[in-house]
KOLPARO-184525 format. One record per residue (C-alpha): x, y, z. Coordinates in steps of 0.5 Angstrom, whole numbers, padded with zeros to 4 digits, always signed. Example, Ala and Ser with C-alpha at 12.3 -4.5 7.8 and 13.67 -1.06 7.14 Angstrom:
BEGIN
+0025-0009+0016 +0027-0002+0014 
# end
This chain:
BEGIN
-0102-0021+0020 -0104-0017+0014 -0101-0017+0007 -0099-0010+0006 -0099-0007-0001 -0095-0001-0003 -0101+0004-0001 -0102+0001+0006 -0094+0002+0007 -0094+0009+0005 -0100+0011+0009 -0097+0007+0015 -0091+0011+0015 -0094+0018+0013 -0099+0017+0019 -0093+0016+0024 -0095+0009+0025 -0092+0005+0030 -0091-0003+0029 -0087-0008+0025 -0086-0009+0018 -0084-0016+0016 -0081-0018+0009 -0081-0025+0007 -0081-0029+0000 -0085-0035+0000 -0080-0040-0002 -0076-0039+0004 -0076-0044+0009 -0074-0039+0015 -0079-0034+0013 -0084-0039+0014 -0082-0041+0021 -0081-0033+0022 -0088-0032+0020 -0091-0037+0025 -0087-0034+0030 -0090-0027+0029 -0097-0030+0028 -0096-0032+0036 -0093-0025+0037 -0099-0022+0034 -0104-0025+0039 -0099-0023+0045 -0097-0016+0044 -0103-0013+0040 -0098-0009+0036 -0099-0006+0029 -0096-0011+0024 -0096-0012+0017 -0092-0017+0012 -0090-0016+0005 -0087-0021+0000 -0080-0018-0002 -0081-0021-0009 -0086-0016-0011 -0082-0010-0008 -0075-0011-0010 -0074-0003-0010 -0076-0003-0002 -0070-0008-0001 -0066-0002-0003 -0070+0004+0000 -0070+0000+0007 -0063-0003+0006 -0065-0010+0007 -0060-0015+0006 -0064-0022+0007 -0070-0025+0009 -0073-0026+0013 -0073-0019+0015 -0077-0015+0021 -0077-0007+0021 -0079-0004+0028 -0082+0003+0026 -0084+0008+0031 -0087+0015+0029 -0086+0013+0021 -0079+0012+0022 -0075+0005+0022 -0071+0005+0029 -0069-0002+0028 -0068-0008+0023 -0067-0015+0025 -0066-0022+0021 -0065-0027+0026 -0071-0028+0030 -0069-0033+0035 -0075-0034+0039 -0082-0032+0041 -0079-0029+0048 -0073-0026+0044 -0078-0022+0039 -0082-0020+0045 -0076-0017+0049 -0074-0013+0043 -0082-0011+0042 -0082-0008+0049 -0075-0005+0048 -0078-0001+0042 -0085+0000+0044 -0085+0001+0052 
# end
């Protein structure tokens, strides 16, 4: 999964992108586990995905209403359609992806 910067995010949203945006912090143990789950998802789902270290973009936490990390935003047509904080399992994430993108 590619690390996005502000320009990557802006381009994705302005071009009406469909995919997932994962916010994390490096010292968060749960984020480490969530990141590994998303690497598996990336191989299975073939969906656009980016990740951003929230420590570098605290303003985005306010813009997107992020309450904690890990945080996964579902983006369709450049708009956030859903936000999840409890990743639970790879099958759960695949089910959520199918709900939003099928």
